[in-house]
Biopython code that builds the backbone (N, CA, C, O; Angstrom):
import numpy as np
from Bio.PDB.StructureBuilder import StructureBuilder

atoms = [
    (1, "MET", "N", (-63.186, -137.362, 100.548)),
    (1, "MET", "CA", (-62.800, -138.884, 100.695)),
    (1, "MET", "C", (-62.331, -139.018, 99.389)),
    (1, "MET", "O", (-62.614, -138.176, 98.536)),
    (2, "LYS", "N", (-61.597, -140.056, 99.133)),
    (2, "LYS", "CA", (-61.274, -140.350, 97.661)),
    (2, "LYS", "C", (-62.097, -141.450, 97.034)),
    (2, "LYS", "O", (-62.392, -142.321, 97.852)),
    (3, "PRO", "N", (-62.545, -141.654, 95.823)),
    (3, "PRO", "CA", (-63.125, -142.924, 95.282)),
    (3, "PRO", "C", (-63.067, -144.215, 95.809)),
    (3, "PRO", "O", (-63.966, -145.052, 95.883)),
    (4, "GLU", "N", (-61.817, -144.281, 96.194)),
    (4, "GLU", "CA", (-61.260, -145.822, 96.637)),
    (4, "GLU", "C", (-62.185, -146.194, 98.424)),
    (4, "GLU", "O", (-62.826, -147.103, 98.949)),
    (5, "GLY", "N", (-61.720, -144.905, 98.732)),
    (5, "GLY", "CA", (-62.377, -144.502, 100.202)),
    (5, "GLY", "C", (-64.373, -145.023, 100.430)),
    (5, "GLY", "O", (-64.995, -145.712, 101.239)),
    (6, "PHE", "N", (-64.672, -144.331, 99.384)),
    (6, "PHE", "CA", (-66.312, -144.627, 98.822)),
    (6, "PHE", "C", (-66.506, -145.886, 98.419)),
    (6, "PHE", "O", (-67.516, -146.393, 98.907)),
    (7, "LYS", "N", (-65.835, -146.625, 97.636)),
    (7, "LYS", "CA", (-66.011, -148.162, 97.375)),
    (7, "LYS", "C", (-65.604, -148.946, 98.655)),
    (7, "LYS", "O", (-66.200, -149.995, 98.900)),
    (8, "GLN", "N", (-64.756, -148.562, 99.374)),
    (8, "GLN", "CA", (-64.499, -149.501, 100.634)),
    (8, "GLN", "C", (-65.761, -149.355, 101.597)),
    (8, "GLN", "O", (-66.339, -150.380, 101.960)),
    (9, "LYS", "N", (-66.215, -148.062, 102.032)),
    (9, "LYS", "CA", (-67.645, -147.841, 102.606)),
    (9, "LYS", "C", (-68.675, -148.569, 102.069)),
    (9, "LYS", "O", (-69.390, -149.277, 102.778)),
    (10, "ILE", "N", (-68.860, -148.434, 100.559)),
    (10, "ILE", "CA", (-70.069, -149.399, 100.100)),
    (10, "ILE", "C", (-69.870, -150.576, 100.555)),
    (10, "ILE", "O", (-70.770, -151.200, 101.118)),
    (11, "ASP", "N", (-68.578, -151.088, 100.369)),
    (11, "ASP", "CA", (-68.422, -152.478, 100.327)),
    (11, "ASP", "C", (-68.619, -153.045, 101.954)),
    (11, "ASP", "O", (-68.875, -154.195, 102.313)),
    (12, "GLN", "N", (-68.449, -152.076, 102.621)),
    (12, "GLN", "CA", (-68.713, -152.545, 104.216)),
    (12, "GLN", "C", (-70.266, -152.361, 104.266)),
    (12, "GLN", "O", (-70.842, -153.274, 104.856)),
    (13, "LEU", "N", (-70.826, -151.661, 103.915)),
    (13, "LEU", "CA", (-71.980, -151.275, 104.299)),
    (13, "LEU", "C", (-73.065, -152.613, 103.592)),
    (13, "LEU", "O", (-74.017, -153.178, 104.129)),
    (14, "LEU", "N", (-72.607, -152.768, 102.522)),
    (14, "LEU", "CA", (-73.493, -153.862, 101.925)),
    (14, "LEU", "C", (-73.076, -155.401, 102.573)),
    (14, "LEU", "O", (-73.839, -156.362, 102.468)),
    (15, "GLN", "N", (-72.020, -155.460, 103.116)),
    (15, "GLN", "CA", (-71.504, -156.655, 103.891)),
    (15, "GLN", "C", (-72.705, -156.750, 105.418)),
    (15, "GLN", "O", (-73.157, -157.730, 106.010)),
    (16, "GLN", "N", (-72.863, -155.531, 105.597)),
    (16, "GLN", "CA", (-73.929, -155.652, 106.909)),
    (16, "GLN", "C", (-75.268, -155.520, 106.567)),
    (16, "GLN", "O", (-76.094, -155.262, 107.442)),
    (17, "THR", "N", (-75.588, -155.663, 105.405)),
    (17, "THR", "CA", (-76.899, -155.652, 105.344)),
    (17, "THR", "C", (-77.434, -156.966, 104.644)),
    (17, "THR", "O", (-76.600, -157.778, 104.244)),
    (18, "PRO", "N", (-78.987, -157.252, 104.452)),
    (18, "PRO", "CA", (-79.364, -158.515, 103.992)),
    (18, "PRO", "C", (-78.841, -158.687, 102.684)),
    (18, "PRO", "O", (-78.856, -159.801, 102.160)),
    (19, "PHE", "N", (-78.328, -157.580, 102.041)),
    (19, "PHE", "CA", (-77.705, -157.899, 100.757)),
    (19, "PHE", "C", (-76.511, -158.828, 100.559)),
    (19, "PHE", "O", (-76.281, -159.541, 99.583)),
    (20, "ALA", "N", (-75.781, -158.677, 101.700)),
    (20, "ALA", "CA", (-74.640, -159.396, 101.944)),
    (20, "ALA", "C", (-74.970, -161.045, 101.319)),
    (20, "ALA", "O", (-74.100, -161.554, 100.612)),
    (21, "GLY", "N", (-75.883, -161.603, 101.533)),
    (21, "GLY", "CA", (-76.302, -163.006, 100.877)),
    (21, "GLY", "C", (-76.879, -162.937, 99.562)),
    (21, "GLY", "O", (-77.601, -163.893, 99.277)),
    (22, "LEU", "N", (-76.712, -161.863, 98.517)),
    (22, "LEU", "CA", (-76.926, -162.105, 97.177)),
    (22, "LEU", "C", (-75.628, -162.728, 96.503)),
    (22, "LEU", "O", (-74.557, -162.900, 97.085)),
    (23, "SER", "N", (-75.925, -163.060, 95.076)),
    (23, "SER", "CA", (-75.178, -163.722, 94.450)),
    (23, "SER", "C", (-74.228, -162.564, 93.908)),
    (23, "SER", "O", (-74.625, -161.432, 93.630)),
    (24, "SER", "N", (-72.799, -163.051, 93.789)),
    (24, "SER", "CA", (-71.849, -162.020, 93.735)),
    (24, "SER", "C", (-71.922, -161.245, 92.624)),
    (24, "SER", "O", (-71.202, -160.247, 92.626)),
    (25, "ASP", "N", (-72.865, -161.519, 91.314)),
    (25, "ASP", "CA", (-72.773, -160.483, 90.499)),
    (25, "ASP", "C", (-74.032, -159.798, 90.656)),
    (25, "ASP", "O", (-74.296, -158.865, 89.898)),
    (26, "LEU", "N", (-74.823, -160.150, 91.540)),
    (26, "LEU", "CA", (-75.876, -158.893, 91.757)),
    (26, "LEU", "C", (-75.292, -158.081, 92.905)),
    (26, "LEU", "O", (-76.002, -157.089, 93.071)),
    (27, "ARG", "N", (-74.271, -158.115, 93.762)),
    (27, "ARG", "CA", (-73.731, -157.603, 94.854)),
    (27, "ARG", "C", (-72.675, -156.799, 93.832)),
    (27, "ARG", "O", (-72.578, -155.614, 94.149)),
    (28, "LEU", "N", (-71.982, -157.126, 92.846)),
    (28, "LEU", "CA", (-71.001, -156.398, 91.952)),
    (28, "LEU", "C", (-71.789, -155.145, 91.109)),
    (28, "LEU", "O", (-71.269, -154.093, 90.737)),
    (29, "ALA", "N", (-73.226, -155.584, 90.918)),
    (29, "ALA", "CA", (-74.077, -154.588, 90.307)),
    (29, "ALA", "C", (-74.160, -153.546, 90.841)),
    (29, "ALA", "O", (-73.802, -152.437, 90.444)),
    (30, "MET", "N", (-74.974, -154.065, 92.427)),
    (30, "MET", "CA", (-75.240, -152.704, 93.322)),
    (30, "MET", "C", (-73.639, -151.896, 93.656)),
    (30, "MET", "O", (-73.403, -150.689, 93.606)),
    (31, "GLN", "N", (-72.854, -152.833, 93.940)),
    (31, "GLN", "CA", (-71.777, -151.782, 94.208)),
    (31, "GLN", "C", (-71.097, -150.745, 93.089)),
    (31, "GLN", "O", (-70.511, -149.693, 93.346)),
    (32, "SER", "N", (-71.285, -151.207, 92.065)),
    (32, "SER", "CA", (-71.022, -150.426, 90.909)),
    (32, "SER", "C", (-72.146, -149.328, 90.796)),
    (32, "SER", "O", (-71.893, -148.153, 90.532)),
    (33, "GLN", "N", (-73.527, -149.869, 91.043)),
    (33, "GLN", "CA", (-74.300, -148.608, 91.004)),
    (33, "GLN", "C", (-74.112, -147.249, 91.981)),
    (33, "GLN", "O", (-74.073, -146.049, 91.712)),
    (34, "LEU", "N", (-74.018, -147.984, 93.214)),
    (34, "LEU", "CA", (-73.860, -147.041, 94.448)),
    (34, "LEU", "C", (-72.362, -146.245, 94.219)),
    (34, "LEU", "O", (-72.285, -145.071, 94.580)),
    (35, "HIS", "N", (-71.371, -146.809, 93.709)),
    (35, "HIS", "CA", (-70.381, -146.193, 93.612)),
    (35, "HIS", "C", (-70.614, -145.124, 92.275)),
    (35, "HIS", "O", (-69.944, -144.094, 92.352)),
    (36, "SER", "N", (-71.256, -145.224, 91.389)),
    (36, "SER", "CA", (-71.724, -144.219, 90.522)),
    (36, "SER", "C", (-72.168, -143.208, 91.002)),
    (36, "SER", "O", (-71.598, -142.123, 90.882)),
    (37, "LEU", "N", (-73.507, -143.413, 91.772)),
    (37, "LEU", "CA", (-74.068, -142.468, 92.621)),
    (37, "LEU", "C", (-73.363, -141.609, 93.426)),
    (37, "LEU", "O", (-73.476, -140.385, 93.351)),
    (38, "VAL", "N", (-72.614, -142.204, 94.222)),
    (38, "VAL", "CA", (-71.547, -141.734, 95.166)),
    (38, "VAL", "C", (-70.770, -140.651, 94.303)),
    (38, "VAL", "O", (-70.752, -139.446, 94.550)),
    (39, "THR", "N", (-70.164, -141.255, 93.301)),
    (39, "THR", "CA", (-69.005, -140.090, 92.808)),
    (39, "THR", "C", (-69.531, -138.983, 91.963)),
    (39, "THR", "O", (-68.824, -138.065, 91.547)),
    (40, "SER", "N", (-70.872, -139.119, 91.716)),
    (40, "SER", "CA", (-71.341, -138.167, 90.856)),
    (40, "SER", "C", (-72.117, -137.025, 91.710)),
    (40, "SER", "O", (-72.414, -135.932, 91.227)),
    (41, "ALA", "N", (-72.325, -137.308, 92.669)),
    (41, "ALA", "CA", (-72.879, -136.810, 93.583)),
    (41, "ALA", "C", (-72.207, -135.173, 94.063)),
    (41, "ALA", "O", (-72.891, -134.306, 94.608)),
    (42, "ASN", "N", (-71.039, -135.055, 93.782)),
    (42, "ASN", "CA", (-70.059, -133.610, 93.489)),
    (42, "ASN", "C", (-69.970, -133.684, 95.011)),
    (42, "ASN", "O", (-70.140, -132.508, 95.330)),
    (43, "LEU", "N", (-69.819, -134.312, 96.026)),
    (43, "LEU", "CA", (-69.630, -133.863, 97.298)),
    (43, "LEU", "C", (-68.213, -133.208, 97.551)),
    (43, "LEU", "O", (-67.350, -133.236, 96.674)),
    (44, "VAL", "N", (-68.018, -132.654, 98.703)),
    (44, "VAL", "CA", (-67.018, -131.938, 99.154)),
    (44, "VAL", "C", (-66.153, -132.333, 100.516)),
    (44, "VAL", "O", (-66.710, -133.072, 101.328)),
    (45, "SER", "N", (-65.426, -132.078, 100.664)),
    (45, "SER", "CA", (-64.803, -132.890, 101.903)),
    (45, "SER", "C", (-65.216, -131.747, 103.078)),
    (45, "SER", "O", (-65.441, -130.623, 102.628)),
    (46, "ARG", "N", (-65.333, -131.917, 104.489)),
    (46, "ARG", "CA", (-65.624, -131.327, 105.347)),
    (46, "ARG", "C", (-64.860, -130.165, 105.634)),
    (46, "ARG", "O", (-65.236, -129.090, 106.101)),
    (47, "GLU", "N", (-63.524, -130.610, 105.221)),
    (47, "GLU", "CA", (-62.290, -129.157, 105.541)),
    (47, "GLU", "C", (-62.665, -128.229, 104.062)),
    (47, "GLU", "O", (-62.419, -127.027, 104.157)),
    (48, "GLU", "N", (-63.186, -128.671, 102.842)),
    (48, "GLU", "CA", (-63.224, -127.813, 102.153)),
    (48, "GLU", "C", (-64.590, -127.055, 102.490)),
    (48, "GLU", "O", (-64.585, -125.858, 102.205)),
    (49, "PHE", "N", (-65.808, -127.595, 103.079)),
    (49, "PHE", "CA", (-66.608, -126.897, 103.349)),
    (49, "PHE", "C", (-66.447, -126.005, 104.292)),
    (49, "PHE", "O", (-66.991, -124.907, 104.173)),
    (50, "GLU", "N", (-65.737, -126.286, 105.305)),
    (50, "GLU", "CA", (-65.246, -125.493, 106.262)),
    (50, "GLU", "C", (-64.537, -124.002, 106.036)),
    (50, "GLU", "O", (-64.570, -122.962, 106.694)),
    (51, "VAL", "N", (-63.897, -124.379, 104.825)),
    (51, "VAL", "CA", (-62.903, -122.941, 104.143)),
    (51, "VAL", "C", (-63.749, -122.163, 103.492)),
    (51, "VAL", "O", (-63.637, -120.940, 103.577)),
    (52, "GLN", "N", (-64.767, -122.770, 102.711)),
    (52, "GLN", "CA", (-65.643, -122.209, 101.874)),
    (52, "GLN", "C", (-66.694, -121.471, 102.741)),
    (52, "GLN", "O", (-67.125, -120.433, 102.239)),
    (53, "SER", "N", (-67.166, -121.810, 103.910)),
    (53, "SER", "CA", (-67.956, -121.279, 104.892)),
    (53, "SER", "C", (-67.425, -119.819, 105.215)),
    (53, "SER", "O", (-68.052, -118.763, 105.129)),
    (54, "GLU", "N", (-65.975, -120.046, 105.651)),
    (54, "GLU", "CA", (-65.093, -119.044, 106.171)),
    (54, "GLU", "C", (-65.185, -117.744, 105.125)),
    (54, "GLU", "O", (-65.469, -116.581, 105.412)),
    (55, "VAL", "N", (-64.807, -118.395, 103.633)),
    (55, "VAL", "CA", (-64.927, -117.281, 102.588)),
    (55, "VAL", "C", (-66.039, -116.581, 102.770)),
    (55, "VAL", "O", (-66.035, -115.380, 103.040)),
    (56, "LEU", "N", (-67.262, -117.419, 102.609)),
    (56, "LEU", "CA", (-68.481, -117.074, 102.744)),
    (56, "LEU", "C", (-68.635, -115.858, 103.626)),
    (56, "LEU", "O", (-68.910, -114.753, 103.159)),
    (57, "ARG", "N", (-68.458, -116.077, 104.859)),
    (57, "ARG", "CA", (-68.228, -115.557, 106.187)),
    (57, "ARG", "C", (-67.873, -113.851, 106.132)),
    (57, "ARG", "O", (-68.527, -112.842, 106.397)),
    (58, "ARG", "N", (-66.431, -114.118, 105.625)),
    (58, "ARG", "CA", (-65.800, -112.623, 105.469)),
    (58, "ARG", "C", (-66.378, -111.939, 104.509)),
    (58, "ARG", "O", (-66.487, -110.727, 104.695)),
    (59, "THR", "N", (-66.918, -112.546, 103.188)),
    (59, "THR", "CA", (-67.265, -111.806, 102.229)),
    (59, "THR", "C", (-68.824, -111.101, 102.780)),
    (59, "THR", "O", (-69.161, -109.974, 102.416)),
    (60, "GLN", "N", (-69.466, -111.744, 103.471)),
    (60, "GLN", "CA", (-70.524, -111.456, 103.895)),
    (60, "GLN", "C", (-70.495, -109.844, 104.935)),
    (60, "GLN", "O", (-71.230, -108.858, 104.876)),
    (61, "ALA", "N", (-69.415, -110.131, 105.752)),
    (61, "ALA", "CA", (-68.993, -109.320, 106.378)),
    (61, "ALA", "C", (-68.500, -108.159, 105.799)),
    (61, "ALA", "O", (-68.774, -107.068, 106.299)),
    (62, "ARG", "N", (-67.755, -108.264, 104.734)),
    (62, "ARG", "CA", (-67.299, -106.932, 103.882)),
    (62, "ARG", "C", (-68.376, -106.173, 103.097)),
    (62, "ARG", "O", (-68.415, -104.965, 102.860)),
    (63, "LEU", "N", (-69.684, -107.621, 102.561)),
    (63, "LEU", "CA", (-70.816, -106.683, 102.118)),
    (63, "LEU", "C", (-71.474, -105.721, 103.028)),
    (63, "LEU", "O", (-71.954, -104.647, 102.664)),
    (64, "ILE", "N", (-71.467, -106.059, 103.920)),
    (64, "ILE", "CA", (-72.384, -105.224, 105.022)),
    (64, "ILE", "C", (-71.572, -103.943, 105.387)),
    (64, "ILE", "O", (-72.148, -102.890, 105.660)),
    (65, "ASP", "N", (-70.182, -104.072, 105.383)),
    (65, "ASP", "CA", (-69.070, -103.007, 105.495)),
    (65, "ASP", "C", (-69.526, -101.961, 104.530)),
    (65, "ASP", "O", (-69.833, -100.802, 104.809)),
    (66, "LEU", "N", (-69.527, -102.588, 103.242)),
    (66, "LEU", "CA", (-69.417, -101.773, 101.919)),
    (66, "LEU", "C", (-70.800, -101.052, 101.916)),
    (66, "LEU", "O", (-70.882, -99.852, 101.655)),
    (67, "GLU", "N", (-71.865, -101.812, 102.209)),
    (67, "GLU", "CA", (-73.247, -101.143, 102.207)),
    (67, "GLU", "C", (-73.498, -100.439, 103.344)),
    (67, "GLU", "O", (-74.655, -100.051, 103.508)),
    (68, "MET", "N", (-72.849, -100.238, 103.994)),
    (68, "MET", "CA", (-72.928, -98.810, 105.469)),
    (68, "MET", "C", (-72.296, -97.954, 104.937)),
    (68, "MET", "O", (-72.871, -96.865, 104.958)),
    (69, "ARG", "N", (-70.937, -97.968, 104.251)),
    (69, "ARG", "CA", (-70.094, -96.852, 103.575)),
    (69, "ARG", "C", (-71.074, -96.268, 102.692)),
    (69, "ARG", "O", (-71.319, -95.062, 102.696)),
    (70, "LEU", "N", (-71.660, -97.132, 101.908)),
    (70, "LEU", "CA", (-72.456, -96.466, 100.566)),
    (70, "LEU", "C", (-73.283, -95.640, 100.923)),
    (70, "LEU", "O", (-73.334, -94.551, 100.352)),
    (71, "THR", "N", (-74.378, -96.048, 102.253)),
    (71, "THR", "CA", (-75.277, -95.484, 102.776)),
    (71, "THR", "C", (-74.999, -94.101, 103.116)),
    (71, "THR", "O", (-75.662, -93.092, 102.876)),
    (72, "GLU", "N", (-73.641, -94.280, 103.857)),
    (72, "GLU", "CA", (-73.214, -93.052, 104.553)),
    (72, "GLU", "C", (-72.763, -91.821, 103.329)),
    (72, "GLU", "O", (-72.912, -90.605, 103.448)),
    (73, "LEU", "N", (-72.263, -92.457, 102.326)),
    (73, "LEU", "CA", (-71.966, -91.455, 101.315)),
    (73, "LEU", "C", (-73.296, -90.917, 100.347)),
    (73, "LEU", "O", (-73.352, -89.919, 99.627)),
    (74, "GLU", "N", (-74.337, -91.965, 100.612)),
    (74, "GLU", "CA", (-75.638, -91.334, 100.019)),
    (74, "GLU", "C", (-76.311, -90.341, 100.842)),
    (74, "GLU", "O", (-77.248, -89.697, 100.369)),
    (75, "LYS", "N", (-75.847, -90.137, 102.220)),
    (75, "LYS", "CA", (-76.506, -89.256, 103.190)),
    (75, "LYS", "C", (-75.880, -87.836, 103.054)),
    (75, "LYS", "O", (-76.402, -86.721, 103.056)),
    (76, "SER", "N", (-74.297, -88.338, 102.909)),
    (76, "SER", "CA", (-73.601, -86.970, 102.893)),
    (76, "SER", "C", (-73.636, -85.905, 101.804)),
    (76, "SER", "O", (-73.284, -84.727, 101.859)),
    (77, "GLN", "N", (-74.275, -86.788, 100.555)),
    (77, "GLN", "CA", (-74.400, -86.209, 99.243)),
    (77, "GLN", "C", (-75.950, -85.446, 99.482)),
    (77, "GLN", "O", (-75.956, -84.360, 98.904)),
    (78, "SER", "N", (-76.912, -85.664, 100.001)),
    (78, "SER", "CA", (-78.242, -85.203, 100.165)),
    (78, "SER", "C", (-78.283, -83.944, 100.767)),
    (78, "SER", "O", (-79.365, -83.398, 100.983)),
]
sb = StructureBuilder()
sb.init_structure("model")
sb.init_model(0)
sb.init_chain("A")
sb.init_seg("    ")
for serial, (resi, resn, name, xyz) in enumerate(atoms, 1):
    if name == "N":
        sb.init_residue(resn, " ", resi, " ")
    sb.init_atom(name, np.array(xyz, "f"), 0.0, 1.0, " ", f" {name:<3s}", serial, name[0])
structure = sb.get_structure()
């Protein structure tokens, strides 16, 4: 989600809470703090997470294969 999307979500959440009745200055300060927190959280999209999970799965499978081949080579040299 783009930063603007986060800002809109934060705005929506604040409107649905008791904080909606705060003064505009306090609400703006809370929005700013929440926006900073979310953008500094180093989040990734679900799509990127799925891609990286697949890369990890393939890497683990390759590692298992290489470990088995190494074990076979070590046995054949004994």
